[in-house]
C-alpha positions as CSV (number, residue, x, y, z in Angstrom):
1,M,83.5,97.9,171.6
2,R,84.8,101.3,172.4
3,V,85.2,103.5,169.3
4,A,86.9,106.9,169.3
5,V,85.8,109.0,166.3
6,V,88.4,111.6,165.4
7,S,86.8,114.5,163.5
8,M,87.2,118.1,164.4
9,D,84.1,118.8,162.4
10,T,80.5,117.7,163.3
11,T,77.4,118.5,161.3
12,E,77.0,121.5,163.7
13,T,80.2,123.1,162.5
14,R,80.6,121.8,159.0
15,D,77.5,120.1,157.4
16,T,79.0,118.1,154.5
17,P,78.2,114.7,153.0
18,A,81.4,113.3,154.6
19,V,80.6,114.5,158.1
20,R,77.0,113.3,157.7
21,R,78.4,109.8,156.9
22,T,80.4,109.9,160.0
23,R,77.4,110.9,162.1
24,R,75.3,108.1,160.7
25,V,78.0,105.5,161.5
26,A,78.5,106.9,165.0
27,A,74.8,106.9,165.8
28,G,74.3,103.5,164.4
29,L,77.2,102.1,166.4
30,A,75.8,103.7,169.6
31,D,72.3,102.3,168.9
32,G,74.0,98.9,168.5
33,G,75.4,99.0,172.0
34,H,78.9,100.2,171.3
35,E,80.6,103.0,173.2
36,V,81.2,105.9,170.8
37,R,83.3,108.9,171.9
38,W,83.5,111.6,169.2
39,L,86.6,113.8,169.7
40,C,85.8,117.1,168.1
41,A,85.7,120.9,168.3
42,K,83.2,122.1,170.9
43,W,79.8,123.0,169.2
44,W,77.5,123.0,172.2
45,D,76.7,125.8,174.8
46,G,77.8,125.9,178.4
47,H,80.9,125.0,180.3
48,R,80.7,121.2,179.9
49,D,83.5,119.6,178.0
50,R,81.3,116.7,177.0
51,F,77.8,116.4,175.5
52,E,75.7,113.4,174.6
53,R,73.3,113.1,171.6
54,D,71.8,109.9,170.0
55,G,73.9,107.8,172.4
56,V,77.2,109.4,171.1
57,E,79.4,111.2,173.7
58,Y,81.0,114.2,172.1
59,R,84.2,115.3,173.8
60,A,85.6,118.8,173.2
61,V,89.3,118.8,172.2
62,T,89.3,122.5,171.4
63,A,86.8,125.3,172.1
64,G,86.1,125.7,168.4
65,P,87.3,124.5,165.0
66,A,91.1,125.2,164.9
67,P,93.1,122.5,163.0
68,G,96.5,123.3,164.6
69,P,95.5,123.3,168.3
70,F,93.2,120.4,167.6
71,R,96.1,118.3,166.4
72,S,98.3,119.3,169.3
73,K,95.7,118.4,171.9
74,L,94.4,115.2,170.2
75,P,96.9,112.8,171.8
76,F,95.7,113.6,175.3
77,A,92.1,113.3,174.3
78,L,92.7,109.9,172.7
79,R,94.5,108.5,175.7
80,N,91.6,109.7,177.9
81,A,89.1,108.1,175.6
82,G,90.6,104.6,176.0
83,P,89.4,103.2,172.6
84,D,89.6,99.7,171.2
85,V,89.7,101.2,167.7
86,V,90.0,104.7,166.3
87,H,87.8,105.9,163.5
88,A,89.4,109.0,161.9
89,V,88.2,111.0,158.9
90,S,90.6,111.9,156.1
91,V,90.1,115.7,156.3
92,P,92.1,117.4,157.5
93,P,94.7,114.7,156.9
94,G,97.0,115.8,159.7
95,H,94.5,114.8,162.4
96,A,94.4,111.2,161.1
97,T,98.2,110.9,161.1
98,T,98.4,112.4,164.6
99,A,95.7,109.8,165.7
100,K,97.8,107.0,164.2
101,R,101.0,108.1,166.0
102,T,99.1,108.2,169.3
103,A,97.2,104.9,168.6
104,R,100.6,103.2,168.0
105,L,101.6,104.0,171.5
106,L,98.2,102.9,172.8
107,R,98.5,99.7,170.7
108,V,95.1,100.2,169.0
109,P,94.3,100.2,165.3
110,V,93.2,103.2,163.2
111,V,90.6,103.0,160.5
112,V,90.4,106.1,158.2
113,D,87.2,106.9,156.5
114,W,88.2,108.6,153.2
115,W,85.3,110.4,151.5
116,E,87.4,112.8,149.6
117,R,90.7,114.8,149.5
118,D,90.3,118.5,150.1
119,P,93.4,120.3,148.7
120,E,92.5,123.4,150.7
121,R,92.8,121.5,154.0
122,G,96.0,119.5,153.4
123,S,98.9,118.9,151.1
124,D,99.4,115.8,148.9
125,R,102.2,114.7,151.2
126,R,99.9,114.7,154.2
127,Y,97.2,112.8,152.4
128,R,99.8,110.2,151.3
129,K,100.9,109.8,155.0
130,T,97.2,109.3,155.9
131,A,96.7,106.7,153.2
132,T,99.7,104.7,154.0
133,A,99.7,104.9,157.8
134,A,96.2,103.7,158.5
135,D,95.4,100.0,159.3
136,R,92.5,100.3,157.0
137,V,91.3,103.0,154.6
138,L,87.5,102.8,154.0
139,T,86.0,104.5,150.9
140,P,82.4,104.9,149.8
141,S,83.1,103.7,146.2
142,E,85.6,102.1,143.9
143,T,86.2,105.4,142.3
144,V,87.4,106.9,145.6
145,R,89.3,103.6,146.4
146,T,91.3,104.1,143.2
147,A,92.2,107.6,144.3
148,V,93.3,106.3,147.7
149,R,95.5,103.7,146.0
150,E,97.1,106.4,144.0
151,H,98.0,108.0,147.3
152,G,99.9,104.9,148.3
153,A,97.3,102.7,150.1
154,S,97.7,99.0,149.3
155,D,94.9,96.9,147.9
156,V,94.8,95.0,151.2
157,R,94.3,98.1,153.3
158,A,91.9,100.0,151.1
159,R,88.3,98.7,151.2
160,V,84.9,100.0,150.0
161,I,82.0,100.4,152.4
162,P,79.2,102.2,150.6
163,E,76.6,104.7,151.8
164,S,73.4,103.2,153.2
165,I,69.6,103.8,153.1
166,D,66.6,102.9,155.3
167,F,65.1,100.1,153.2
168,D,62.2,99.7,155.6
169,L,61.2,103.2,154.8
170,V,61.3,102.4,151.1
171,R,59.0,99.5,151.6
172,S,56.5,101.3,153.9
173,A,56.4,104.8,152.4
174,G,53.4,105.9,150.3
175,V,53.6,107.0,146.7
176,D,53.6,110.6,145.3
177,D,53.0,110.2,141.6
178,R,53.1,113.8,140.5
179,F,56.3,113.4,138.5
180,D,57.7,111.4,135.7
181,A,61.3,112.2,136.2
182,V,63.3,113.4,139.2
183,W,66.7,114.8,139.9
184,A,68.0,115.1,143.5
185,R,71.2,116.5,145.0
186,D,72.7,119.6,146.7
187,L,72.5,122.4,144.2
188,D,76.2,123.5,144.4
189,D,78.9,124.1,141.8
190,D,79.2,120.3,141.0
191,A,75.4,119.8,140.6
192,N,75.4,120.1,136.8
193,V,71.6,120.1,136.9
194,G,71.5,122.0,133.6
195,E,72.2,118.8,131.8
196,F,68.9,117.4,133.1
197,L,67.0,120.5,132.1
198,L,68.5,120.5,128.6
199,A,67.4,116.8,128.2
200,L,63.9,117.7,129.3
201,A,63.8,120.6,126.9
202,E,64.6,118.1,124.1
203,L,61.3,116.5,125.0
204,R,59.1,119.6,125.3
205,D,56.8,118.3,122.6
206,R,55.9,115.3,124.8
207,E,53.8,115.1,128.0
208,W,55.8,114.9,131.2
209,T,56.4,116.5,134.6
210,A,59.6,116.7,136.5
211,A,61.0,117.6,139.9
212,V,64.4,119.0,141.0
213,V,65.0,118.2,144.7
214,G,67.7,120.0,146.6
215,D,68.9,123.5,147.5
216,G,72.1,125.5,147.4
217,P,73.8,128.4,145.6
218,A,73.1,127.0,142.1
219,R,69.3,126.8,142.6
220,A,68.6,130.4,141.3
221,D,70.6,129.7,138.1
222,A,68.8,126.4,137.6
223,E,65.4,128.1,137.9
224,R,66.5,130.7,135.3
225,T,67.6,128.0,133.0
226,A,64.3,126.2,133.2
227,A,62.6,129.5,132.4
228,D,64.9,130.2,129.5
229,L,64.2,126.8,128.1
230,R,60.4,127.4,128.5
231,I,59.9,124.3,130.6
232,D,59.5,126.0,134.0
233,D,55.8,125.3,134.0
234,R,56.5,121.6,134.1
235,V,59.6,121.5,136.4
236,A,58.9,121.8,140.1
237,F,61.8,122.9,142.3
238,L,61.0,121.2,145.7
239,G,64.0,122.4,147.7
240,D,65.5,120.2,150.3
241,L,63.4,117.1,151.4
242,D,64.1,114.8,154.2
243,D,64.1,111.0,153.5
244,A,60.6,110.6,154.6
245,D,59.3,113.2,152.1
246,L,61.8,112.2,149.3
247,V,61.0,108.5,149.2
248,P,57.3,108.9,148.1
249,V,58.4,111.2,145.3
250,L,60.9,108.7,144.1
251,K,58.5,105.7,144.4
252,G,56.0,107.6,142.2
253,S,58.6,108.6,139.5
254,H,59.7,106.4,136.6
255,V,63.1,107.9,135.9
256,F,65.9,109.4,138.1
257,A,68.6,111.4,136.4
258,Q,72.2,111.7,137.8
259,T,74.4,114.4,136.2
260,A,76.7,115.7,138.9
261,T,80.3,116.2,137.9
262,Y,81.6,115.3,141.4
263,E,80.1,112.5,143.5
264,P,82.1,110.2,145.9
265,F,78.9,108.3,146.3
266,A,75.6,109.0,144.6
267,T,73.2,108.6,147.6
268,G,70.3,110.2,145.9
269,L,70.6,107.7,143.0
270,L,70.8,104.8,145.4
271,W,67.5,105.9,147.1
272,A,65.9,106.2,143.6
273,L,67.1,102.7,142.4
274,A,65.8,101.2,145.7
275,C,62.4,102.9,145.0
276,G,62.2,101.3,141.6
277,C,63.2,104.2,139.4
278,V,65.2,103.6,136.2
279,G,68.5,105.3,136.9
280,I,70.0,107.2,134.0
281,V,73.6,108.4,134.8
282,E,75.5,110.9,132.7
283,Y,79.1,109.7,132.9
284,Q,81.4,112.1,134.7
285,A,85.1,111.5,135.4
286,G,84.8,112.8,138.9
287,S,81.7,110.8,139.8
288,S,81.2,107.3,141.1
289,A,77.5,107.2,140.1
290,H,78.1,104.8,137.2
291,E,79.1,102.1,139.6
292,L,75.5,101.8,140.8
293,V,73.9,101.2,137.4
294,E,76.5,99.2,135.6
295,G,75.1,95.8,134.7
296,I,71.6,96.3,136.0
297,E,68.4,96.2,133.9
298,R,67.0,99.4,135.3
299,G,70.2,101.4,134.8
300,R,71.5,103.4,131.9
301,L,74.8,105.2,131.2
302,V,74.8,108.3,128.8
303,T,77.3,111.0,127.9
304,S,75.2,113.9,126.8
305,P,71.8,115.6,127.3
306,R,70.6,114.3,123.9
307,E,71.4,110.7,125.0
308,L,69.7,111.4,128.3
309,A,66.6,112.5,126.6
310,D,66.6,109.5,124.3
311,E,66.9,107.1,127.3
312,I,64.1,108.8,129.2
313,V,61.9,108.0,126.2
314,A,63.2,104.5,125.7
315,C,62.7,103.7,129.4
316,G,59.1,104.4,129.1
317,D,58.6,100.8,127.9
318,L,59.9,99.4,131.2
319,P,57.2,98.5,133.8
320,A,56.7,100.9,136.7
321,R,58.0,99.7,140.1
322,E,57.9,101.1,143.6
323,T,60.7,99.1,145.1
324,N,63.7,97.1,144.0
325,D,64.8,94.5,146.5
326,R,68.2,94.2,144.7
327,F,69.2,97.3,146.8
328,A,68.2,95.9,150.2
329,A,71.9,95.1,150.6
330,F,72.5,98.8,151.2
331,D,70.1,98.9,154.2
332,R,71.5,100.8,157.2
333,G,71.8,97.7,159.3
334,A,73.6,95.6,156.7
335,V,76.1,98.4,156.0
336,L,76.7,99.0,159.7
337,D,77.6,95.4,160.1
338,E,80.4,95.9,157.5
339,W,81.8,98.7,159.6
340,V,81.7,96.6,162.8
341,D,83.3,93.6,160.9
342,C,86.1,95.9,159.8
343,Y,86.7,97.1,163.3
344,R,86.8,93.6,164.7
345,E,89.2,92.5,161.9
346,V,91.7,95.3,162.6
347,V,91.4,94.7,166.4
348,D,92.1,91.0,165.9
349,D,95.0,91.8,163.6
350,R,96.5,94.0,166.2
351,G,96.2,91.2,168.8
352,W,98.7,89.2,166.8
353,L,101.4,91.8,167.1
């Protein structure tokens, strides 16, 4: 199958969870034998207008990130790509709607991957056009799917395909048992890691060690908070860890805390649950994390640092585990099959028109 990815941004120009999701899907498709052509802003050096990495052919639509010129040149790039299906991201929304208009002429379907809505990169009207024009709108969680439906997408067209993990890595990795509790996420304005630190401070009269994994602009404030709470001697700030280094830490920990105020999909929590951790989620209206722990034995939902502290203590009675096969369904291969099935479905639907 020939797949044209429409995303001006790549991880080289805008490294966000949404773009990283697109990269993983594109690389997985290429590894599975599909032809993947990513239509993007040029990010490589030299005069070539095409560049290949991990089996994905990147084609420069513009010389650099420029939403207006990218949109105006996109129809020609799509025609030259000759796709069977178009995979467009939702941000900026104008690119997805331009892709749809062109795809209609080419008689090929458009699948939109909707991770989030960025008000700074498009109006509500444009996002509504994106949600209603696509043949399918794929979201990482039910929380995001609800938001897409509020923008006009029908129940039939909006579908959830979650994030994925390497479950073989979970099974094969060693165990780093230095920590009892772990928190892991980008330390940005939505991290809300202070809730985790406050919960730990409630337990300062008990014996425990904890780790905060991640980096970003909120790290310095978090480190100061730990010092102010007089728990900095028992909280290790590990910075960013790749999957191979993170998984042993999770396998050796008993509890994983999720407190972020905004999370289209809680990937760190998914890794932790697969590694046998008890997942304790502080409910936040802007986060989908609760979806991963609802109805499971090793999952808890709380609403405050006090409740989080109480659950950390209560979960001490649960047996330690290093893997949880319940989450093998989120393995990279299994989730990639869902993408391919969706592409084939929309291509088949188009064939009836």
